[in-house]
Structure formats: structure tokens, C-alpha cells
ROLOVO-764331 format. One record per residue (C-alpha): residue in three letters; y, z, x. Coordinates in steps of 0.001 Angstrom, whole numbers, plus 500000, padded with zeros to 6 digits. Example, Ala and Ser with C-alpha at 12.3 -4.5 7.8 and 13.67 -1.06 7.14 Angstrom:
! ROLOVO-764331
ALA495500507800512300;SER498940507140513670;
This chain:
! ROLOVO-764331
UNK500000500000500000;UNK502935498724502016;UNK506443499579500830;UNK509226500202503358;UNK512827500979502406;UNK515693500314504825;UNK519152501736504138;UNK522571501393505778;UNK525865502655504281;UNK524088503447500976;UNK522883499838500671;UNK519088499633500462;UNK516533496846500771;UNK512736496915500368;UNK510080495195502469;UNK506739494484500728;UNK505299496261497703;UNK501504496447497790;UNK498607498176496074;UNK495180499510496994;UNK491891499973495100;UNK490817503582494409;UNK487060503495494870;UNK486656507252494323;UNK487768506988490669;UNK485819505558487714;UNK486289501797487265;UNK488048501586490681;UNK491643501427489356;UNK494636500099491293;UNK496914502578493071;UNK500572501659493555;UNK503425503380495437;UNK505065506379493812;UNK508779505714493134;UNK509697509289492168;UNK511310510031495551;UNK513545506915495718;UNK514542507521492103;UNK515423511169492802;UNK517462510122495863;UNK519292507408493954;UNK517719504643496056;UNK517514501288494258;UNK516868498320496580;UNK519254495375496225;UNK516587492925497431;UNK512824492812498047;UNK511530490857501062;UNK507825489900501226;UNK506216489356504657;UNK502997487685503401;UNK500742487225500396;UNK498008489847500883;UNK497434492203497948;UNK498335495279500020;UNK501786493687500446;UNK502432492031497044;UNK499933493623494623;UNK502335496183493090;UNK505393493936492717;UNK504738493004489080;UNK504262496695488215;UNK507244498182490073;UNK509840495395490330;UNK511039495851486698;UNK512447499245487799;UNK514641497429490360;UNK515334493992488852;UNK516506492681492225;UNK516041489287493927;UNK512627488768495586;UNK512333486618498716;UNK508961485228499833;UNK507479482289501702;UNK505972479501499501;UNK502371480773499341;UNK503333484390498600;UNK505932483181496081;UNK503283481069494313;UNK500923484044494076;UNK503732486258492792;UNK504651483722490102;UNK501054483821488819;UNK501192487633488681;UNK504527487561486852;UNK503143485076484320;UNK500173487407483660;UNK502640490259483058;UNK504830488017480867;UNK507732488441483297;UNK510245485746484161;UNK509833484483487720;UNK513533483584488025;UNK514051486441490517;UNK511483484968492974;UNK513198482870495671;UNK511250480721498128;UNK512161481192501796;UNK510880478951504558;UNK509732480684507784;UNK512672480710510188;UNK515379481110507524;UNK518044483826507625;UNK519385485837504663;UNK522064488445503980;UNK522147491471501684;UNK525229493691501965;UNK525428494911505583;UNK521952493531506352;UNK521159490214507987;UNK517466489284508111;UNK515543486377509572;UNK511946485416508794;UNK509989484863512032;UNK506654483023511630;UNK503580484586513219;UNK499807484343512873;UNK497642486512510608;UNK494607486018508343;UNK496729484296505669;UNK499185481415506174;UNK502974481881506296;UNK502902485485507525;UNK506267486481508948;UNK507899489295510854;UNK511461490239509937;UNK514285490850512363;UNK516549493222510438;UNK520133493660511670;UNK522773496080510402;UNK525605498019512055;UNK524809496637515500;UNK521137497714515349;UNK518283495220515684;UNK514940496237514141;UNK511791494086514323;UNK509516494748511329;UNK506295493043512443;UNK504303493123509211;UNK500644492225509843;UNK500017489882512772;UNK497859488809515712;UNK498166486361518606;UNK495872483500517617;UNK496064480405519859;UNK494044478399517289;UNK494882479627513756;UNK493535476436512012;UNK496314476611509405;UNK499861476783510750;UNK500995476952514372;UNK500551479681517008;UNK503336482228517502;UNK506285480997519539;UNK506677483138522646;UNK510110481532523200;UNK511358482596519775;UNK510289486211520258;UNK511556486387523853;UNK514947485280522531;UNK515095488494520459;UNK514959490756523526;UNK515954493458523755;UNK515422494914520273;UNK516340498490519467;UNK513261499327517401;UNK509908497822516498;UNK508247498975513272;UNK504800497828514307;UNK501245497238513098;UNK498844499899514489;UNK495652498774512715;UNK493737497687515832;UNK495635499678518473;UNK492451501526519614;UNK490687498195520281;UNK490800497019523926;UNK491316493391524803;UNK492211490594522416;UNK491249489876518804;UNK489165486772518131;UNK490545483390517108;UNK489907481582513813;UNK489014478536515933;UNK486173480472517587;UNK484942481689514185;UNK485000478114512866;UNK482757476928515709;UNK480379479872515188;UNK480174479105511453;UNK479431475440512143;UNK476635476382514557;UNK475131478918512137;UNK475233476567509143;UNK473547473799511124;UNK470590476137511760;UNK470208477341508159;UNK467523476127505777;UNK467925476539502025;UNK471043477480500099;UNK473926479183501987;UNK476416481626500466;UNK479387482614502640;UNK481431485588501458;UNK484921486161502829;UNK488325487375501679;UNK489850484857499276;UNK493202485080501078;UNK491713483948504410;UNK492376480275503756;UNK491702479289507376;UNK488184480737506994;UNK487661478911503684;UNK488781475665505347;UNK486486476295508340;UNK483496476864506034;UNK484301473684504126;UNK484531471611507311;UNK481314473110508729;UNK479467472383505470;UNK480687468791505499;UNK479446468345509089;UNK475990469567507995;UNK475829467238504991;UNK476332470048502489;UNK478572470186499397;UNK480802473207498777;UNK481553475230495672;UNK483980478127495146;UNK482761481179493273;UNK485048483980492078;UNK488363483934490190;UNK490505485169493090;UNK488984482536495407;UNK489676479733492942;UNK493233480941492333;UNK494080481305496035;UNK492724477855496929;UNK494519476300493959;UNK497907477665495062;UNK497242476692498697;UNK496240473140497733;UNK499460472751495784;UNK501327473513499031;UNK499280471016501047;UNK497338473573503101;UNK493861472438502082;UNK494246468664502124;UNK491144468174504275;UNK488977470614502325;UNK485965468573501155;UNK485591467844497420;UNK484488470845495372;UNK481382470999493197;UNK481840472943489928;UNK479540475959489619;UNK477826474491486565;UNK476679471446488601;UNK475085473413491454;UNK471694473446489766;UNK471443469663490124;UNK471734469773493938;UNK468882470557496372;UNK469430474056497868;UNK469753472718501429;UNK472719470584500337;UNK474767473532499037;UNK477274475990500522;UNK478858478491498121;UNK482071480243499220;UNK482105483477497226;UNK484117486628496702;UNK482441490029496988;UNK482103490763500722;UNK483088494398500044;UNK480372495061497455;UNK482790494888494514;UNK480796495452491301;UNK482267492497489349;UNK482539489962492182;UNK480578486719492473;UNK478233487868495278;UNK477224490974493296;UNK476341488811490296;UNK474224486570492525;UNK472440489577494054;UNK471660490976490603;UNK470479487629489202;UNK473321487649486676;UNK475094484410487602;UNK474798481805484813;UNK474361478787487128;UNK472725479952490376;UNK469602481987491184;UNK469109482974494828;UNK465601482299496154;UNK463553483494499160;UNK464732481586502214;UNK468360481346501066;UNK471090482688503371;UNK474103484967502827;UNK476803485176505500;UNK479260488093505387;UNK482301486596507140;UNK484364489778506734;UNK484514493306508140;UNK483588496276505943;UNK486724498097504807;UNK486390501891505263;UNK484937503415502099;UNK482999500275501161;UNK480026500858503479;UNK477713502234500781;UNK478383499537498136;UNK477921496858500811;UNK474609498376501926;UNK473409498486498303;UNK474410494848497913;UNK472487493880501066;UNK469390495735499829;UNK469465493718496599;UNK469797490504498585;UNK466921491492500891;UNK464793492249497830;UNK465331488616496814;UNK464075487457500224;UNK467519486323501358;UNK468397486145505078;UNK471585488097505886;UNK474183487422508591;UNK476814490161508987;UNK479237491817511426;UNK476364493804512999;UNK473903491020513837;UNK476459488173514093;UNK479929489566514965;UNK481099486081516002;UNK481266485078512309;UNK484417487117511680;UNK487745487759513430;UNK490229490491512578;UNK493769489668511501;UNK495433492458513504;UNK496443492776517179;UNK494326494526519792;UNK495833496229522837;UNK496473493124524970;UNK498331491459522102;UNK500508494509521426;UNK501382494696525114;UNK502252491003525278;UNK504552491139522231;UNK506378494185523587;UNK506796492477526941;UNK508445489621525034;UNK510830491604522787;UNK511427494606525121;UNK511926497329522457;UNK513650500622523259;UNK511828502460520456;UNK508578502016518525;UNK507660503369515089;UNK503854502921514772;UNK502892502231511149;UNK499736501085509283;UNK496271502480509859;UNK495271506121510216;UNK496646508797512549;UNK494299507807515369;UNK495522504199515207;UNK499134505354515385;UNK498347507680518291;UNK496655504840520193;UNK499770502760519531;UNK501923505598520921;UNK499792505624524070;UNK500421501903524600;UNK504169502444524126;UNK504138505281526659;UNK502391503045529190;UNK505146500428528739;UNK508047502915528888;UNK508850502566525177;UNK509907505720523309;UNK507619506451520307;UNK508285510062519265;UNK506989509817515666;UNK503777508948513817;UNK505145508677510276;UNK503230509370507081;UNK503931508240503536;UNK507107509847502194;UNK508896510333505535;UNK512645509711505493;UNK513439508620509044;UNK516866508306510632;UNK517490505828513459;UNK520842506020515240;UNK522267506276518759;UNK520347509546519195;UNK517024507760518574;UNK514368508378515897;UNK513988511578513908;UNK512308512580510656;UNK515018513979508375;UNK512782514948505459;UNK509174514647504313;UNK508637513991500613;UNK505167514412499022;UNK503736511234497485;UNK501321512081494634;UNK499243508964493881;UNK500036506730490898;UNK497377504478489380;UNK497507501580486937;UNK495838502550483659;UNK495938500487480455;UNK498740498291481821;UNK501024501162482786;UNK501652503190485951;UNK500552506809485502;UNK499916509811487802;UNK496475510065489417;UNK494070511870487001;UNK494244515569487771;UNK497601515242489537;UNK499811514954486473;UNK503119516808486793;UNK503142519955484674;UNK505555522818484297;UNK504894525110487282;UNK504653528089484926;UNK501613526553483241;UNK499530526865486425;UNK499372530636486036;UNK496839531068488845;UNK498527528593491215;UNK497393525116492241;UNK495089523927495010;UNK495506520335496234;UNK492760519009498497;UNK492902515566500147;UNK489560514804501773;UNK489210511877504228;UNK485510510975504496;UNK483255508299505952;UNK479674507355505109;UNK476916508369507556;UNK473229507477507708;UNK472286510651505824;UNK475329511498503694;UNK479064511787504145;UNK481225513274506893;UNK484765514626506863;UNK487186512929509297;UNK490165514781510776;UNK491710518026509688;UNK491465519595506239;UNK494511518580504145;UNK494936521573501870;UNK497896522905499900;UNK497194526115497982;UNK500709526788496659;UNK500887529912494496;UNK497129530501494717;UNK495398533636495964;UNK494399533712499688;UNK491596531449500914;UNK489538531574504140;UNK490090527985505264;UNK487481528149508070;UNK484701529202505698;UNK485876526672503137;UNK485876523912505750;UNK482345524770506929;UNK481076524852503352;UNK482672521479502600;UNK480996519878505613;UNK477587521193504467;UNK478091519845500945;UNK479161516423502164;UNK476033516181504303;UNK473793517193501367;UNK475242515081498545;UNK473375511811498014;UNK476150509661496541;UNK476382505896496936;UNK480110505524496212;UNK483288507569496564;UNK483394507875492770;UNK479853509343492743;UNK480780511682495599;UNK483845512951493718;UNK481803513522490551;UNK479160515501492478;UNK481573517514494633;UNK484143518592492008;UNK481925521077490060;UNK480490522534493305;UNK484028522942494623;UNK485191524846491538;UNK482070527064491616;UNK482637527958495315;UNK486326528702494777;UNK485478530902491770;UNK483156532948494018;UNK485600533239496932;UNK489077533558495394;UNK490486536408493358;UNK491915533971490790;UNK490717530407490236;UNK493667527983490625;UNK494119524533489088;UNK492062522315491412;UNK493198518759492297;UNK490790516741494475;UNK491536513406496119;UNK488851511683498261;UNK489916508924500657;UNK487984506490502846;UNK488426506904506616;UNK486923505476509788;UNK484991507200512559;UNK487338507544515544;UNK486521505442518583;UNK487276506191522210;UNK490788505010523001;UNK490896503052526246;UNK493708500943527566;UNK491606499561530438;UNK494744498761532372;UNK495376496078529764;UNK498944495593530949;UNK497621494404534296;UNK495303491758532838;
């Protein structure tokens, strides 16, 4: 959920407005940013700037923009996707303005320029934001890909011309990863080699927004004498918008799903949604034998050309078990890592960009605390000041004294329920007097293990107004429960843990408070090594 607000002289602008999927709640609802804090502070952005078309950057716009009613600026692909969302919400798209990469814009004291870069969706851009003599580079999501398949590689000359910048607000997602991320060109060659060796039907599952990957699969299929078909609404919609912009002109002709049964299996490649084990996606329907036009058979092949997002490990494993039960051969990130490339920069790429733009300060954003800390370590190595690892709700001041956190505002989650934005179930705002025994808020970051679940990082606990609690004992008990509970999804884990949690608190606290539990997906930390990357 990306939403950044920049203010200067009481004039505010917003960058991106995304959503996330809450897999620990029934029906996996959408979660969108909470606007209570900006509203309380009188912050209403005069413009919204979109860096790229991924759902975690545009997915909440149609829900939250009506509270602002400001102009929206986006590159053609993101603008096309936003127009579809606005039409679904019966909103006028008159506020959506198309900006070509490289263009400059003004809003009050702000001057911004869109700077094209490479990512796992076309037309991704960084923003150079200028106001009051300060120059801030907001990177958005990016990587250094010498062969992106769609679009051109990043221009080192253009970014060197920015130097020196005062501050980089930078992507930390892959900061713990040594070396360089893979190229879409390398993935395309690996896909072509794999497809040429496959017998029977082939299903390739990837993110619908990764149009370069979709194009690579289509080209590889054509080389092997196979026809391609798209499966999944989001895949069809993304390709349709991209084709209208001329990005998929050399994608081979598509076969409608209802004609697939007339083709021999070894002449078919299906490009499907569902790489994350989503219950209603195309790949799940195929695995369960519920697709109206295709039945997978022994000897067919399924390629997962995507990395498992933290929290999705269990649903993906269940999906693979169903596929194996059908006799399907599986290619994934474990046995064939060459079939996927991340869209975020590893250490060598971060170092190279910072050598180009020569920032004085860095604000590491995106990812978890360990990603931000790895990003801080890289900055330290390069002599860049990075004093903060911000969290959601931080109000940060940047001036001639540097970076400082002025205030930290809590951000209770908001979900989309029955076409409206509401507080997370169990976190509704009540009169404080109604919680007579106090309230206990527990945010639990977990990851799936071979035998159960494990807690990652410190216990995030707020027991305001509640009777005293032995946090060490509570923490030990929680770890035991997580190891014991046999739950396949975060939603199942929450349902199993909540009653146990209330029972334990009733036994160990003088008065039982109102209990609010939030479970979040996290990753196992990896060893952070820079490997003298700056010298390579």
C-alpha cells in the first residue's frame, strides 16, 4: 500500500495510492490506506502523481480519490488501468491526465519531472520533486535491466545529470540481496529453452502486470509451434490495455479459451493468473478440475514464473499438491529459479544509482525493517546519511538540519467491505469509556515453516488501559501456539489463535481487555552481506 504525501508551505501533493490483499481475513478483502491522520491534520493533496500501474500503487485510487477530487497524473498504461477502475466505480475519468515519461509538471511550489526507469511493468517512472530549493528523488519501484524487452534501459546520463540530489526516497525491497537482479531478457531465453523441452500442454502462471513476461512466453510458444491463450480476467484486461498502447504488437494471435479443446495438448501454451494460490484465479480452477474448457492431464506442465509473496506460501503449496495429484510436472522458483526475475534492485544496482545521483540523504522505504536496515548499511558504506527507517504514519521533516521524525501517527487498517471503506474488523473506533477493562492491540508478523508458523521480529503489543501483562511469558506462549497450530492460511491461523489468545489472557490478567488481533505475512531474515559490492 504505497501512499506518500509531500508538503511545502501548506501545499500538499500525493504520490501513488495503492492497496493490499488481507489474506488473514475471511474472503481476503482489500486493505487501503487510512486517511484519518491527513484529515485530522487538514492535509488535502492538490494533485496525485502515479509512478506505475501496479495494484500496490494504484489499487486504492478509486476508493480514496473522491475524498480529494484533485487532478491525477499517470503514464499511459497506468492511466488506462485507472480509467477502467473509475468506470467500474461509476466515476468520471476527467481528472485522469496522461503524462509521457520525461515530462515536467507544476503544482503550487512543487515542480516534478517523470524519469523513466525499468521495473516489472512498462512505463515505470521515478519522480524528481523540487520545492524551496530542495531536490528529492522519489524512486518508486525500479531495477537496472539492460534488456527489459518492453521499453528501453535506464539512461545513466539522465540520472547523472540530476547529481547531486538532496534526498532519495528509495526502494528497499531487495536491499539484503547481494549482486544484481536478473534481466527479463535472460528469463525469456530460459522460458524458450524450457518450453522447447516440454511435452504435453503447458500452463505458465505469472503476474498479469508483467507484460514483458507475457510477451516472452508468447514469443517462446510461437518458436515451439504452440498457440497461446490467456486465462484470467486481470490477465485479459492488462493485455487489452497494453495492446491498445502498442506494447504487444508482436504477441502471437490468441486462441479463445473455448477453442482450446480442439487443439492437441502439445500445441498449447496457456498464460494464466493464480501464481500466488489465489482461490478464484484461473490456475486454481485448473488444479481443481473446475475450468469449463480445459482439463489438465498427466504429463502436462505448469510453470510458476513468479516469486511467492510472503504469506502465500501455504496456499501455493496446496495448489502444487493438487497439481501433482493430477500428474502435472511443476517448474517453480525452487527447482528452476532462472524462470523468474525480480523487479527490484539488489545491492549492486542501489550502489550504482547512488553513484550516479550522489544523494546527501537517504530515506529507505518499502519492504520490512530488515530491508530498510540493509539499505541503511549500503548508504553508510557510500557516505550517505540515512538516520531513519520510517514506518507507516511517520510525519518526517526534511530541512537544512537534515531528516527527523516530527510525529508518529498510528494507522489502524481500513478494508473495503460491500463497496465502502471501513475499519478492520475488531479495530472499529469506539468511545474509550466503553472499553472498561482497557484494550490490547496485538500485531503479529508471521511466516510459514515446514511444521507450522513462526513469529518474525519483536512482539508489537499495545495494552493501553489494561491490567499488567508479563510480555516474556506471553511471547513464549505465542511461539508455542504458532508452532502447534496446523493452519493452511493466515485466515485459518487467525481463527484458531484468537480463542486460545483470549483464554490465555483470561488466565493471566486480572481483567480481560478488549482484544484486537492483526496477523501479517513476513519473510525469514537473510544474512546481510555487501560483499564489497561497491568495488565490483
